[in-house]
N, C-alpha and C positions, 0 to 999 in steps of 0.2 A: 716724350710725347708732347706735342703742342697743346697749350692750355685750351684752345677752342675745341680741338678734337676730344679732349678729356671731358669738357663740359657737355659736348654733344652726346657722348656715351652715357653720361650720368642722366641727362634729360630723358634718354630712351629708357634707361633702367628705372627711373623714378615713376614712369608712367605705369609700370606694373604694380599691381596691388600686393602689398606685404601683409600677410595674415597676422604676424606678430612682429612688432618692431624689435623685440628682444630675442627673437629666435636665432639660434646659432647656425641654422641651416640657411643655405642660399639657393635661390632659383637660378635658372639659366642666364637670365639677363644680368643678375647681380654678379654671378661668377665672371662674366665677361668684363664687367666694369672693374671688379677687384684686381684684375691683372695690371691695371694702371698704377695701383698702390703697392703692389708686392715688392719687397726688397729683392734685389738682383744677385747679391752676394751674401756670404755668411757674415761679413763685416757689417752689413747694413741691417742684419736681424737684431731686433730689440727683444730682450728677455730670453728665456730658455737657454741660459748661460751654460749649464752642464751639457745639454744636448748639443749645443753649438760647438763647444770645445771638443767634445768627443768626436762629433762628425767631422770637424775640420781635421783632426788627427788622422782619421780613417782615410779621408780623401787625399791628404798630403802624402801619406805613406803609399797609396796606390799610384799617385802621380810619379813618385820617385822610382817605383818598381816598373813603371810603364805598363801597368795592368789595370783591368777594370776593378773597381772597388767591390768589396763583398756586398751581398744582397742586404738591403736595409728594410727593416720593419718599423713603421711609425704608427704609434697608437695614441689615442687620447680623444677627448670630446671634439665635436665639430667646431670649426671656426678658429682653431688655434694655430694653423699654419702648416699642416701636413703636406698639402699640395704645393705650397710655397717652397718648403724644404726640398721636395722632389725636383722642382724646377731649378733650385739652386745647385743641387747635386750635379745635374746635367750641365749647368753653366760653368761650374767650377772645374769640371772634367773636360769642358769644351767639346761635348758630344751632343747629338740630337736626343730629344726626349719624345718618347711615344706614350700617349695617354690612353687609358681605357678604364673600365670599371668592372668589378666583380659581377654585377647583375647582367652586364652586356655579354659576358662569356658564358653562354648557356650550354655549349657543346665542346667537346675536346677539339673538334675541327676548327672552332673559332679561335682557340688558343694557338693551335698549330699554324693557322694562317698568320697570326700576329707574330709569332716567334720566327717563322720562316722569312719574314721581311726585315728582321733586325740585322744591322751591321755590327762589326766588332766594336765593343766598347759602348754601344748604345745603352741608354737608360730607359727601362720600361716601367712606367708608373701604373699600378693597379689600385684604384680607389675602392674602398669598401671590399677589400679582398676576401673577407670572411663570407661574402655572399656569392662567391664563385661556385659553379656547379661541381659536384663530386667528380665526374669523369675528367673535367678540365683540371681540377685540383690534383688528381693523381698523375696526370701528364706533366703538371708543373714540377712535381718532385724530381723527375729525371732531368728536366730541362735545367733546373737550378743547380743540380749536383753534377751532372755529367755533360751538360750542354748538348743534349740530343733528345729527340723524342721518337717514338715509334708510331708511325701513321698506319692505321689499319685500313687495308684496301679489300673491299668485298665483305661478305657476311657468311656466317656458318662455317662448315668444314673447309670451304675454299678460301677463307679469309687469309690475307697475307700481311705480315707486319714489315713495313719498309722503314729502316732507320734513317732519320733525318738529322744531320749534324747542324748544330747551331753555333755561330761564333760566340765567344765569351761576351756576356752582357751583364748588366746590373739590374736586378729587379728591386724596385722600391714599392713595397706594399703599405697601404694606409688602411687603418681600421679604427672604428669607434668602439668596437667590442672585441678586444683581443682575446677574451675568454672563449669566444666561439671558434677561434682558429684551432684546427686539430694539431696535436703535438708534432707529428712528422713535418708539417709545413712550418710551424714556428721554429723548429730546430734547424731548419735549413737557411735561416737568415743569419748572416755573420754579425750583424749589428742591429740591436733592438733599442729603440728609444721611446719613452713615454713622455708626451708633452703635457705640461702642467698649466693650470690657469695662471693668468698673468697678474702681477701685483699692480695696484693703482698707479704707482709711479712709472711703471713700464708702459702701461696704457697711456699715460700722460705723454710720454715721448712719442708713442705711435700716433696719437691725435695731433700733436704738433707737426710731425712729419707729413701726415696726410693733409693737414690744413695747408701746409706749404705747397704741396703738389696740386691741390685744388684751388689755390689762391684765395683761401678763406682767412681773413684777418681775425685773430682771436687773442685774448689776454691769457696770461698764465692761469688766472682763477677760472676763466671759462673753460679752458682745456681740462683742468683738474676736475671740474664738476662733471664734465662728460665722461671722463675716465672713471670716476667713482661710481657711476651708474651703469657701467658697461659689463657687469657680471663676469669680469676677468677674461673677456673674450675680444680679441682685436676686431673680428668681423662686426660685432655689435657696436664697438667703439666707432668704427668708420661709418656705420649706418646711422648712429645717433648724431654724429658730426654733420652728416648731410641734412638731417632733419633740423638740427639747430641752425645750420647755415640758411635753410629756407626761411625759417622764422626770422632770423636776423635781417635778411634781405627784404622781407615783406613788412614786418612790424617794428623794425628798428632801423638803425643806420648802416647795417651790414657788418658791424663789429660784434664778434661773439664775446660778450663780457659775462661775468658771473650772473647778474640778474637776467640777462637775455637767455643764457643757457638754462637757468632754473625755470624761467617762464616757459620756454620751449618744451623742455622735458616734462614739465607738469602738464602742459597741454596735450602731449602725446601719451600721458598716463604712465610715465616711467618715474617711479618715486626715488627718493634718495638712496635706497638700498638696491635699486635696480629691478624691483618688482614691477610687473605690469598688471593690467586689469585682471587677467586670468589668475595670476599668483595671488593677488589680494582677494579675489573672489573665493578661492579655495580656503584661505585663512579665515576670511570673514564668516563663511558658512560653517567651518569647523568650530570656530569660537562662539559665534552668536547663536547658531541653531543647535549645535550638538555639545555645547559646554566644554569644548576643547578635546572631545573624543574620549575613548577610541572610537573610530568610525571606519568602516570598510571603504576601500577606494571606489568601488562601484556606487555606493551610496553618495559619496562626495561628488562623483561625476554627474549623477542625476541631479543633485542639488544645485550644481553650477551650470547645468544645461550643456555639458560637453560629453564627448565619448570617454569611456574609461581609459583608453590608450592615450588620449590627449593629456588627461590629468596625470597619469602614471609616468609617461615618458617625456612630457614637455614641461609641466609645471613642477612636479614633485622633486626631481633631482636638484634643482636650484634651491628650493625651499629647504630640503634636507641639508644641502651644503652650507646654507646660511644659518642653520640652527633654528629655523622657524618651525620645522616639522620633523617628527620622529616616526619611524616605522617600527611597530611593535607587533608581537604575536597576535594581539587582539584588535589591531587596526591602526589607523593613523592618529597621531596625537599632536596637538599644538603645544609647543614649548612656551615657557614664560616669556621668551623673547618675542614670540609671535603676538601674544596678548599686548605686550608693551608697544610693539610696532603699530598695532591697530588703535592704540590709546585706550585699551581696556585693562581692567584689573583681573589678573588670573584668579581662579577660584582657590579656596583654601585646600591644601593637600591633606587628604585623609589617609589613614593607615592602609586602607584597601587600595588607594590609588598609587601608592608608592612603588608598586611593581609594574606600572604601565611601561616603563622604559627598560625593563629587564628582558633579556633574551631568554628564549625557552631553554 
């Protein structure tokens, strides 16, 4: 893609307001821009070595047999590359890719219309497949296993089931919540992969690659600083790179060095551990106002001025993963690491507090 076209797409995307710079979710504009940075083949994929090797074997075996690959289920947090892998599967098999999402398939007829338009070997990608409606889900069982669906014509006693044959295809399902998938659907996938968070050195390679595509000059130290604050997520790494690029162009000479990256990320309130304003607000309230807990999540949400769902689903998972927050039967508790991160001294542990981290 020409450099000017890429910059035009980014300019359009940057005009949209991003609620959280460190959010792993992407809006419509950002998803369109991300396409320019996606790897096109498995060899270009950085990280996810185990998944990449396993998936490469599955695709190569299917190519040698001259058949469509088994259905693939990709699970893991947002921003780790599930959509990218679906695109790569289609590219590696040299077949078209059809994209849809679970929430968009509200009726069995919606799914039947999509399936009837497939050609042999096509790849159908269903994002957030766990949010598909139950009637469509039950129709999908037969489509995945027998490559046919029964279309019901009419209602009541006069209804007629017309079998519709579907050419062999590969379904690629993506989900951030694999536990919500019913067992019968999960069992019909021939290959299941769970994507893990990326290591800093892997994100460093991704930042270097994206910087090359965007024409952003940067030093190794500047790249490493961006990677270390990206919460193990490529989408966040690319987003931070764009923000640092803006800072370097406006307040520096355009080169992303370590001091420039540090100043830019500090300005955008992303600290050295990847915590943003909301994350630190939760920890600050928990430690300063409530003595480290335990505190109920609803109380925490009120204290930081956010909805309970925002604290529980947006801030809390990363804080738990970093070891700054613990979920206990009595409420949320700040760990010693959280106190030290805020520059505070944790309170002395008494005998009664020693059970806060115990499970019931």
